[in-house]
C-alpha positions in Angstrom: -22.0 14.1 0.2 -22.3 17.9 -0.2 -21.5 19.0 -3.8 -20.8 15.8 -5.4 -18.8 12.7 -5.0 -15.5 13.4 -6.4 -14.3 9.7 -7.4 -17.5 7.8 -7.1 -16.0 6.0 -3.9 -17.2 2.4 -3.4 -16.8 1.1 -0.1 -16.1 -2.6 0.0 -17.5 -3.4 3.1 -16.5 -6.7 4.6 -18.0 -6.6 8.3 -16.3 -9.9 9.2 -13.1 -8.6 8.5 -10.8 -5.9 9.2 -11.4 -2.5 7.4 -10.2 -2.0 3.7 -9.7 1.4 1.9 -12.5 2.9 0.0 -11.8 2.2 -3.8 -12.2 4.8 -6.7 -14.7 3.2 -8.9 -13.6 4.9 -12.2 -10.2 3.3 -11.7 -11.8 -0.1 -12.1 -13.5 0.5 -15.5 -11.9 0.6 -18.7 -12.3 4.1 -20.1 -15.1 4.3 -22.8 -14.4 3.9 -26.4 -15.7 7.1 -27.8 -17.7 7.5 -30.9 -15.4 8.3 -33.7 -12.4 6.7 -32.4 -10.0 5.2 -35.0 -10.5 1.3 -34.7 -7.2 -0.6 -34.2 -8.4 -3.6 -35.9 -4.8 -5.3 -36.6 -3.7 -4.7 -33.3 -6.9 -6.1 -31.6 -6.4 -9.2 -33.6 -3.1 -9.6 -32.4 -4.0 -9.3 -29.0 -6.8 -11.5 -29.2 -4.9 -14.4 -30.8 -4.5 -17.2 -28.3 -0.8 -17.8 -29.0 0.3 -19.0 -25.4 1.7 -15.7 -24.6 -0.1 -14.8 -21.2 1.8 -11.5 -20.6 1.2 -8.2 -22.8 3.3 -5.4 -22.6 2.4 -2.0 -24.2 5.2 0.6 -23.9 5.3 3.7 -25.8 5.5 7.7 -24.9 2.3 9.4 -24.1 0.3 10.3 -27.1 0.5 6.8 -28.7 -3.1 5.3 -27.8 -2.1 2.7 -25.5 -5.2 3.0 -23.4 -7.3 3.5 -26.5 -6.2 0.2 -27.9 -6.6 -1.8 -24.7 -9.9 0.0 -24.2 -11.0 -1.3 -27.9 -9.7 -4.9 -26.9 -11.7 -5.0 -23.8 -14.6 -4.0 -25.6 -14.6 -6.1 -28.5 -13.2 -9.2 -27.1 -15.8 -11.9 -25.6 -13.4 -12.8 -22.6 -13.8 -11.5 -19.1 -11.7 -8.2 -18.7 -10.7 -6.3 -15.5 -9.1 -3.0 -15.4 -6.8 -1.0 -12.9 -5.8 2.7 -13.8 -2.6 3.0 -12.0 -1.8 6.4 -10.5 0.7 8.0 -7.9 -1.4 7.0 -4.9 -1.0 3.4 -5.8 2.7 3.6 -4.8 1.5 1.5 -1.6 1.5 -1.9 -2.3 -1.7 -2.9 -0.3 -3.6 0.1 -2.1 -2.4 -1.4 -5.6 -2.8 -4.9 -4.9 -6.6 -4.1 -3.2 -7.4 -2.9 -6.6 -6.2 -5.9 -8.5 -7.7 -8.4 -5.8 -11.2 -6.2 -6.1 -10.8 -6.2 -9.9 -10.4 -10.2 -10.2 -13.1 -10.7 -7.4 -15.6 -9.0 -9.8 -15.1 -11.7 -12.2 -14.9 -14.7 -9.9 -14.8 -14.9 -5.9 -11.2 -15.2 -4.9 -9.8 -16.6 -1.5 -11.0 -14.3 1.3 -7.6 -14.7 3.0 -6.4 -12.4 0.3 -8.4 -9.5 1.5 -7.5 -10.6 5.0 -3.7 -10.0 4.5 -4.4 -6.9 2.4 -6.4 -5.1 5.2 -3.9 -6.2 8.1 -1.3 -3.6 9.2 1.2 -6.3 10.2 1.0 -8.6 7.3 4.1 -8.9 4.8 3.8 -8.0 1.1 6.1 -10.6 -0.3 5.4 -13.1 2.6 1.8 -13.0 2.7 -0.2 -10.7 0.1 1.4 -11.4 -2.9 1.8 -15.3 -2.6 -1.8 -14.9 -1.7 -2.9 -13.1 -4.4 -0.7 -14.7 -7.0 -2.2 -18.4 -5.9 -5.9 -16.6 -6.2 -5.1 -15.5 -9.7 -3.5 -18.8 -10.8 -6.4 -20.7 -9.7 -9.3 -18.8 -11.1 -11.5 -20.7 -13.8 -12.9 -18.0 -15.7 -10.5 -16.9 -18.4 -9.6 -13.2 -17.7 -7.6 -10.4 -19.1 -6.3 -8.2 -16.1 -5.0 -4.8 -17.6 -3.1 -2.4 -15.5 -2.7 1.1 -17.1 -0.1 3.7 -16.5 2.2 1.5 -14.6 5.2 3.7 -15.3 3.6 5.7 -12.3 4.7 2.8 -10.1 8.0 3.6 -8.2 7.8 1.5 -5.2 9.7 -1.3 -5.2 7.4 -3.7 -3.7 4.7 -2.7 -6.2 6.9 -3.6 -9.0 8.3 -7.0 -7.5 4.4 -7.8 -7.0 3.8 -7.2 -10.7 6.5 -9.5 -11.7 5.1 -12.4 -9.4 1.7 -11.7 -10.9 3.3 -12.4 -14.3 4.1 -15.9 -13.1 1.0 -16.8 -12.0 -1.4 -16.0 -15.0 -3.7 -19.1 -15.4 -4.2 -20.8 -18.8 -6.3 -18.8 -21.1 -5.9 -15.6 -19.3 -3.6 -12.6 -20.0 -2.0 -10.0 -17.9 -1.4 -6.6 -19.7 0.8 -3.9 -18.3 0.9 -0.6 -20.2 3.2 2.5 -19.7 5.5 4.8 -20.9 8.5 3.0 -19.8 9.5 -0.9 -19.5 7.1 -2.8 -17.4 8.9 -4.1 -14.0 9.0 -7.4 -15.4 11.9 -9.9 -16.2 11.4 -9.2 -19.7 14.4 -11.1 -21.1 13.4 -14.2 -19.3 9.5 -13.8 -20.6 11.2 -13.4 -24.2 13.3 -16.5 -23.9 10.3 -18.6 -22.6 7.9 -17.2 -25.4 5.6 -15.9 -22.8 5.1 -12.2 -23.7 3.7 -10.0 -26.5 5.5 -6.7 -26.9 3.8 -3.8 -28.5 5.8 -0.4 -28.9 5.5 2.8 -30.6 6.1 1.4 -34.2 3.0 -1.1 -33.5 1.1 1.7 -32.0 1.6 4.3 -34.7 -1.2 4.9 -37.1 -1.0 3.7 -40.8 -2.2 6.5 -43.8 -5.5 5.1 -43.9 -5.9 5.2 -40.2 -4.6 8.7 -40.3 -7.1 9.7 -42.7 -9.9 8.3 -40.4 -8.4 10.1 -37.6 -8.9 13.5 -39.5 -12.3 12.8 -40.7 -13.3 11.9 -37.2 -12.2 15.2 -36.1 -14.2 16.8 -39.0 -11.2 18.0 -40.9 -11.3 17.6 -44.7 -7.8 17.4 -46.5 -6.6 15.9 -49.5 -5.1 12.5 -50.1 -1.7 14.3 -50.6 -2.1 16.3 -47.5 -2.8 13.2 -45.4 0.3 11.5 -46.6 2.4 14.5 -45.8 0.9 15.0 -42.3 1.3 11.1 -41.8 5.0 11.4 -42.8 5.9 14.5 -40.6 4.0 13.0 -37.6 5.5 9.5 -38.3 1.9 8.3 -37.5 1.9 9.5 -33.9 -1.8 9.6 -32.6 -1.3 12.5 -30.6 0.4 14.8 -33.1 -2.1 14.0 -35.9 -5.1 14.7 -33.5 -3.4 18.1 -32.5 -2.7 18.7 -36.0 -6.4 18.3 -36.9 -7.8 20.4 -33.8 -5.1 23.0 -35.3 -6.5 23.0 -38.9 -10.1 22.9 -37.3 -9.3 26.4 -35.6 -8.3 27.8 -39.0 -4.5 27.2 -38.9 -2.6 26.7 -42.2 -1.7 23.1 -43.4 1.8 24.1 -43.7 2.0 25.0 -40.0 0.2 21.7 -39.1 2.5 19.6 -41.3 5.6 21.3 -39.8 4.7 21.2 -36.3 4.3 18.0 -35.1 6.6 14.8 -34.7 6.8 12.0 -32.0 8.0 13.8 -28.9 6.6 15.8 -26.1 8.6 18.8 -26.9 7.1 19.6 -30.1 3.6 19.1 -28.8 4.7 21.7 -25.9 5.6 24.1 -28.4 2.3 23.8 -30.2 0.5 23.9 -27.3 2.1 27.3 -26.0 2.2 29.0 -29.3 -0.7 27.7 -31.3 -3.5 25.7 -29.6 -4.1 28.0 -26.5 -3.6 31.1 -28.7 -6.3 30.1 -31.0 -9.2 29.2 -28.4 -11.1 32.1 -26.4 -9.4 33.5 -23.2 -12.2 31.9 -21.2 -11.2 28.4 -22.2 -7.4 29.0 -22.2 -8.0 30.1 -18.4 -10.0 27.2 -17.8 -7.9 24.5 -19.3 -4.7 25.8 -17.9 -6.0 26.3 -14.4 -7.9 22.9 -13.9 -4.8 21.1 -15.1 -4.0 21.0 -11.4 -6.5 18.6 -10.8 -6.2 14.7 -11.7 -10.1 14.4 -11.9 -12.6 17.2 -12.2 -16.2 17.7 -11.9 -18.4 20.9 -12.5 -18.4 21.7 -8.8 -14.8 21.4 -8.1 -13.8 23.3 -11.2 -16.0 26.0 -9.9 -14.1 26.2 -6.7 -10.6 26.1 -8.2 -11.6 29.0 -10.5 -13.7 30.7 -8.0 -16.2 31.2 -10.7 -19.3 29.2 -12.1 -20.5 27.7 -15.2 -17.7 24.9 -15.3 -20.0 21.9 -16.0 -21.2 23.7 -19.2 -17.7 24.2 -20.1 -16.6 20.5 -19.3 -19.5 19.3 -21.4 -18.6 21.6 -24.4 -15.1 20.7 -24.4 -15.8 17.0 -24.4 -18.0 17.4 -27.4 -15.5 19.6 -29.2 -12.2 17.2 -28.7 -11.0 14.1 -27.3 -8.3 15.7 -25.0 -11.0 15.6 -22.1 -11.7 11.9 -21.1 -14.9 11.1 -19.3 -14.8 8.9 -16.2 -18.5 8.3 -15.9 -21.6 7.7 -17.9 -23.3 10.6 -16.2 -21.1 13.3 -17.8 -20.1 14.4 -14.5 -16.3 13.3 -13.8 -13.5 13.8 -16.3 -9.6 13.8 -16.6 -7.7 15.4 -19.1 -5.5 13.0 -21.5 -2.0 12.7 -19.9 0.1 14.3 -22.5 -2.3 17.3 -22.7 -2.4 17.7 -19.0 1.6 17.6 -18.6 1.4 20.4 -21.4 -1.1 22.6 -20.0 0.6 22.5 -16.6 3.8 23.1 -18.1 2.1 26.4 -19.7 0.6 27.2 -16.1 4.1 27.1 -14.7 5.8 29.3 -17.5 3.0 32.0 -17.3 1.6 31.9 -13.8 3.8 29.9 -11.2 2.6 31.7 -8.4 -1.0 30.9 -8.8 -0.5 27.1 -8.6 -0.6 26.8 -4.8 -3.6 29.0 -4.7 -5.4 26.6 -7.1 -4.4 23.6 -4.9 -5.5 25.6 -1.8 -9.2 25.9 -3.3 -9.1 22.3 -4.4 -8.1 21.2 -0.8 -10.8 23.0 0.9 -13.5 22.3 -1.5 -12.3 18.4 -0.8 -12.6 19.1 2.9 -16.1 20.7 2.6 -17.1 17.4 0.7 -15.9 15.0 3.3 -12.8 14.1 1.2 -9.9 14.8 3.8 -7.5 12.4 2.1 -8.2 14.2 -1.4 -7.7 17.4 0.5 -4.4 16.3 2.0 -2.8 15.4 -1.4 -3.6 19.2 -2.7 -2.4 20.7 0.7 0.9 18.7 0.0 1.2 20.1 -3.5 0.6 23.6 -2.3 3.3 23.2 0.2 1.0 24.1 3.2 2.7 22.2 5.7 0.4 23.1 8.7 -3.0 22.3 6.8 -1.3 19.0 5.8 0.1 18.4 9.2 -3.5 18.7 10.8 -4.8 16.2 8.3 -2.1 13.6 8.5 -2.6 13.5 12.4 -6.4 13.0 11.7 -5.7 10.5 8.9 -2.5 8.2 9.5 -4.0 6.0 12.3 -6.9 5.1 10.0 -4.8 4.3 7.2 -2.5 2.3 9.1 -5.6 0.4 10.4 -6.6 -0.3 7.1 -3.2 -1.8 5.9 -2.2 1.2 4.2 1.0 1.6 6.2 3.2 2.7 3.2 0.8 5.5 2.7 1.2 6.7 6.0 4.8 6.7 5.8 4.8 8.5 2.9 2.8 11.3 4.4 5.0 11.3 7.5 8.3 11.7 5.3 6.8 14.7 3.7 5.9 16.5 6.9 9.6 15.6 7.9 11.0 17.1 4.7 8.9 20.2 5.1 9.8 20.6 8.8 6.4 20.3 10.1 7.0 17.5 12.7 8.0 20.3 15.0 4.7 21.8 14.6 2.7 19.0 14.6 3.9 16.4 17.5 0.4 14.5 17.3 1.8 13.3 13.7 5.1 12.8 15.2 3.5 10.4 18.1 1.5 8.6 15.4 4.7 7.9 13.2 6.5 6.5 16.5 3.8 4.2 17.4 3.1 2.9 14.0 6.9 2.4 13.3 7.3 0.7 16.7 4.2 -1.6 16.0 5.3 -2.5 12.5 8.8 -3.4 13.5 10.9 -0.4 12.6 12.7 0.6 16.0 15.1 3.0 14.3 12.2 5.1 12.8 10.3 4.9 16.1 13.2 6.2 18.0 13.7 9.1 15.7 10.0 10.0 15.5 9.8 9.7 19.3 12.7 12.4 19.7 10.8 14.7 17.3 7.4 14.4 19.3 9.3 15.1 22.7 11.1 18.0 21.2 8.1 19.6 19.9 6.5 21.8 22.9 3.7 23.3 21.3 0.2 22.0 22.2 -1.4 20.2 19.2 -4.8 20.1 17.8 -5.7 16.3 18.6 -7.9 14.3 16.5 -9.3 12.4 19.4 -10.3 15.3 21.5 -7.6 15.3 23.9 -6.9 18.9 25.3 -3.1 18.4 25.4 -0.5 16.4 23.5 1.0 14.9 26.8 -1.6 12.0 27.1 -0.3 10.8 23.7 3.2 11.5 24.4 2.7 9.4 27.9 1.2 6.8 25.9 4.1 6.6 23.4 6.7 6.6 26.2 4.6 3.6 27.9 4.5 1.6 24.6 8.1 1.9 23.9 9.1 1.6 27.7 12.5 2.9 27.2 13.1 3.8 31.0 11.9 0.4 32.6 8.6 -0.6 34.1 8.3 1.8 36.9 8.3 4.8 34.3 6.2 2.8 32.0 3.6 2.4 34.9 3.8 6.4 35.5 3.5 7.1 31.8 0.6 4.8 31.5 -1.3 6.2 34.5 -0.5 9.7 33.1 -2.3 8.7 29.6 -5.0 6.7 31.3 -5.7 9.6 33.4 -5.8 12.4 31.2 -6.9 10.9 27.6 -10.1 12.0 26.1 -13.0 10.1 27.2 -13.8 8.8 23.6 -10.3 8.3 22.7 -9.2 5.5 20.4 -6.0 5.4 22.6 -7.8 4.6 26.0 -7.8 1.1 25.8 -4.2 1.0 24.9 -3.2 3.0 28.0 -5.3 0.5 30.0 -3.5 -2.3 28.4 0.2 -0.8 29.1 -0.8 0.1 32.5 -1.8 -3.6 33.2 1.8 -4.5 31.4 3.6 -2.2 33.9 1.9 -3.9 36.8 2.7 -7.1 35.7 6.3 -6.4 35.2 6.4 -4.9 38.8 5.1 -8.2 40.1 1.5 -6.8 40.9 -0.3 -9.8 39.1 -3.7 -8.9 41.0 -3.9 -5.2 39.9 -2.4 -6.2 36.2 -5.4 -8.8 36.0 -8.2 -6.5 36.6 -6.7 -3.8 34.2 -6.4 -6.7 31.5 -10.1 -7.5 32.1 -11.0 -3.6 31.6 -9.0 -3.5 28.2 -10.4 -6.9 27.0 -13.9 -5.8 27.8 -13.5 -2.7 25.3 -12.4 -4.8 22.4 -14.5 -5.1 19.2 -13.8 -6.0 15.8 -14.3 -2.2 14.5 -12.5 -0.6 17.5 -9.3 -1.2 19.6 -9.3 -5.1 19.0 -5.4 -5.6 19.0 -5.3 -4.2 22.8 -8.2 -6.5 23.8 -6.5 -9.5 22.1 -3.2 -9.0 24.1 -5.1 -8.4 27.2 -6.9 -11.8 26.7 -3.8 -13.4 26.0 -2.2 -12.0 29.4 -5.1 -13.3 31.4 -4.6 -16.6 29.8 -1.0 -16.7 30.9 -2.1 -15.4 34.4 -4.4 -18.2 34.5 -1.5 -20.7 33.8 0.6 -19.4 36.4 -2.2 -20.4 38.5 -2.8 -23.6 37.2 -6.2 -22.8 35.8 -6.0 -24.3 32.5 -9.9 -24.5 31.7 -10.0 -20.4 32.3 -6.7 -19.9 30.2 -8.4 -21.8 27.6 -11.5 -19.6 27.6 -9.4 -16.4 27.7 -7.7 -17.8 24.4 -10.7 -18.7 22.6 -12.0 -15.3 23.2 -8.9 -13.6 22.0 -8.7 -15.7 18.9 -12.2 -15.1 17.9 -11.8 -11.4 18.1 -8.5 -11.8 16.3 -10.2 -13.4 13.4 -13.1 -11.0 13.3 -10.7 -7.9 13.3 -8.4 -9.6 10.7 -5.5 -9.6 13.0 -3.6 -12.8 12.1 -0.6 -11.1 10.6 -0.3 -8.2 13.4 3.1 -8.7 15.4 1.7 -8.3 18.8 -0.5 -11.4 18.0 2.9 -13.2 18.5 1.8 -13.5 22.2 -1.5 -15.3 21.3 0.4 -18.0 19.4 2.9 -18.5 22.3 -0.2 -18.9 24.8 -1.8 -21.3 22.2 1.4 -23.5 21.9 1.7 -23.6 25.8 -2.0 -24.8 26.1 -1.3 -27.1 23.1 1.6 -28.9 24.8 -0.5 -29.0 28.3 -3.1 -31.0 26.4 -0.2 -33.2 24.7 -1.3 -31.9 21.1 2.2 -31.9 19.7 1.1 -31.2 16.1 -0.8 -28.3 17.2 2.1 -26.7 19.3 4.3 -26.9 16.5 1.8 -25.3 14.2 1.3 -22.5 16.6 5.2 -22.1 17.0 5.6 -22.1 13.6 2.9 -18.9 13.1 4.8 -17.2 15.9 8.1 -17.6 13.8 6.6 -15.7 11.0 5.4 -12.5 13.2 8.6 -12.6 15.8 10.8 -10.6 13.4 8.4 -7.6 13.7 8.2 -7.4 17.4 11.2 -5.6 18.3 13.0 -3.7 21.2 10.8 -0.7 20.0 7.8 -2.6 22.0 10.0 -4.4 24.7 7.8 -5.8 27.0 6.0 -7.6 24.4 9.0 -8.6 22.6 10.7 -10.2 25.6 7.5 -11.7 27.1 6.8 -13.5 23.8 10.2 -15.1 23.3 10.3 -16.2 26.9 7.0 -18.0 26.6 8.0 -19.4 23.1 11.5 -20.6 24.5 9.6 -22.3 27.4 7.6 -24.1 24.5 10.9 -25.0 22.7 12.3 -26.5 25.9 9.6 -28.5 26.7 9.8 -30.0 22.9 13.6 -30.6 23.7 14.4 -28.2 20.8 17.1 -26.5 22.7 18.8 -24.6 19.7 15.6 -22.8 19.1 15.2 -21.8 23.0 18.9 -20.7 23.0 18.2 -18.3 19.9 15.1 -17.1 21.6 17.1 -16.1 24.8 19.8 -14.6 22.9 17.2 -12.2 21.1 15.7 -11.5 24.6 19.3 -10.4 26.0 19.6 -8.3 23.0 16.2 -6.6 23.8 17.3 -6.3 27.5 20.5 -4.7 26.8 18.6 -1.9 24.9 15.8 -1.8 27.3 16.8 -2.8 30.8 14.7 -2.5 33.7 11.8 -4.9 32.6 11.3 -6.4 35.9 9.7 -9.8 36.2 10.5 -10.6 32.5 14.2 -9.8 32.9 13.9 -12.5 36.1 12.1 -14.9 33.8 14.7 -14.8 31.2 17.5 -15.4 33.7 15.8 -18.4 35.2 15.4 -19.9 31.7 19.0 -19.2 30.8 20.2 -21.1 33.9 17.8 -23.8 32.9 19.3 -24.0 29.6 22.9 -24.0 31.1 22.2 -27.5 33.1 24.2 -29.7 30.8 21.7 -29.8 27.9 23.1 -30.5 24.4 21.7 -28.4 21.6 19.4 -30.1 19.1 20.1 -30.6 15.2 19.4 -27.1 13.4 16.4 -26.8 11.7 13.6 -24.5 10.7 12.7 -23.6 14.4 16.0 -22.5 14.8 15.8 -19.6 12.3 17.1 -16.2 14.0 15.2 -13.0 13.5 17.5 -11.7 10.9 17.1 -14.6 8.9 13.0 -14.7 9.0 13.5 -11.2 7.7 15.1 -12.1 4.7 13.0 -15.3 4.0 10.0 -13.5 2.5 12.3 -11.7 0.4 13.7 -14.9 -1.1 10.2 -15.3 -2.7 10.2 -12.4 -4.7 12.4 -11.7 -8.0 14.9 -9.1 -6.1 18.5 -9.8 -6.3 20.6 -10.1 -3.2 21.5 -6.5 -4.0 18.1 -5.3 -4.3 17.3 -7.0 -1.2 19.7 -5.4 0.7 18.7 -1.9 -0.7 15.1 -2.8 0.6 16.3 -3.6 4.1 19.1 -1.4 4.5 21.7 -4.0 4.6 24.8 -5.0 2.7 24.4 -7.7 -0.3 27.1 -9.7 1.5 25.0 -9.6 4.8 21.8 -10.6 2.8 23.6 -13.5 1.2 25.0 -14.7 4.4 21.7 -14.9 5.8 20.5 -16.8 2.9 23.0 -19.5 2.9 22.1 -19.9 6.9 18.4 -20.3 5.6 19.2 -22.9 3.2 21.4 -25.0 5.7 18.6 -24.8 8.2 15.9 -25.9 5.7 17.9 -28.5 4.1 17.8 -26.5 0.9 20.6 -26.2 -1.6 18.9 -23.2 -3.7 16.8 -20.3 -3.4 13.7 -21.8 -5.0 14.2 -24.8 -2.6 14.4 -22.7 0.3 11.2 -20.9 -0.6 9.5 -24.3 -1.2 10.6 -25.9 1.9 9.4 -22.6 3.9 6.0 -22.8 2.2 5.7 -26.6 3.0 6.6 -25.6 6.7 4.0 -22.8 6.9 6.7 -20.0 7.1 5.6 -18.7 3.9 2.3 -18.5 2.1 1.6 -19.4 -1.6 
């Protein structure tokens, strides 16, 4: 891999499923307990006690040895331990929970459906991922301690809510430990009242006098007992303060200065680093420390590139031998990181003395990562360097892959950064991707906004699929969103299909949309030929979604021709492809369930038909007017099934949703006429059926997964951009239709019906 493998990536290959993101192996290993580290025996004993408290909270400012204590616990306890070191990039719930799932899976194989949901772009985190992972954790038969370190880095509310749910699913004999600088995202008061949480804070982590003496001796500093007592008193047992004082003394600083310099806060350490520690080391080491602090993880070749020099591997080895502020990440002595507190202080020093150099250092790091085929790492550095053009280029190349791997939140974070830095106008390819991903994940407002941004950007982009111009991409986006009716969709799809690069990952989509346009304009023969072409291109590691939808369309055309055998064959092929490509939670697959329900009804298999309609209900909310052709067609087919089951209320709700989509997207040709025919059939004196789960509206279905979280109505509203009163009204309506009198009953009933996992 070029110079070196920057994060020891381990690809978790699951060839029979969808793709998952590569994992950073060092994040799944407890940091090594270094020789000479002060043993925290009393704390380890408390942690090792089987006292019926499944949740452990370790909260203290930086420098209190949280990670050290947990590492010692992991090393000395006979129980199976799994570890996840959390960082900023884990503010994508599927990234974070993939690490958790892989950590647990290393102890005991967990349900493969967990990984299916994690890898699917369309799966709901609260509705599918978290319930499946929680159930898998709870069902583990091997006692395990799951440790998540640095959870204060998590700002994403779905990540925080997921940890709260995991805390409710710790199996007997196991533990969930969360460590960070602030209160973990748990219902701590409830856990306290239930006697289910062990809390460890700064007072517990502070060193006693004997431990302080051991630390000083371990740092090769010899002082008298009275001096130890004074240092301990002034630092209040703060491990980082004591250790920095030891380094200060070892470099020749006077004892009085060490005793006066440290207390339990970051400000005093900052002052020390600025005025004492860096002043006492060689200029070579000072430059090395401050400038490489821009790196979260480092190796010799990367540091050489950032410093524009050589010999960094030797400096790293020397620093590791001389102090504990450099943390090894592997057993080969190649990869390291700075202690978090020390890095913060070094960065503060760099900002104070050479702020203009920081972007240059990030640029050098970005180029190194690109040379070593680490584009995602490079992107992070380009963003920190505020290099919008370079970042935009990589977002255009990486976003679609991230989306396919289920890392939608990560792709959206990149898009927001480009927008905030004014780069959307110069990178229309990224704006097109943002529009299409938003459309396919049920965010129509964002899809519209990004589509406008893409169309306003007149510059020719550098496209990752080899297309010579942005125009095929724009045409494909317009065809997908079908804002100007079926005829214009056909023209856009023809342009995209005719000018897209030969090997483009979009070609299959262009063929599919062209077939949909011909279908809506009444040319079923030409549509079927195009659907056949789109279906033939499908494969689990390629454009499987378009192929599945194309096969569903072929099945519907066969049903219209009364060829039920052919319809069944096409459906069987589509389902096999969807299963192999892990598309079960992907919104466009709604049409597959609608087709399956129609075939089940023809076969007089009512339980199977109801099950298919239930699966379609889960996906339907994300199929919006941003993809109007599929949104309308799927609802029409579902309404036909509900009519056949005499479920008039559900059919009316579906047709009302069709009417709302058509009001925004008129000109859908055949689909509009089919909807009118169904409305006429409904108006022929049929009485509405009783309300039930099948009569849930799209708005209610959007709220339903949120009910399974610990979020309040206010917090749910913030997530969904709705008022608390609106969320409450939808929830009350849900309770009524599900025959429930409380939130817990509604969630239980929804799970019994298959509307929620868990």
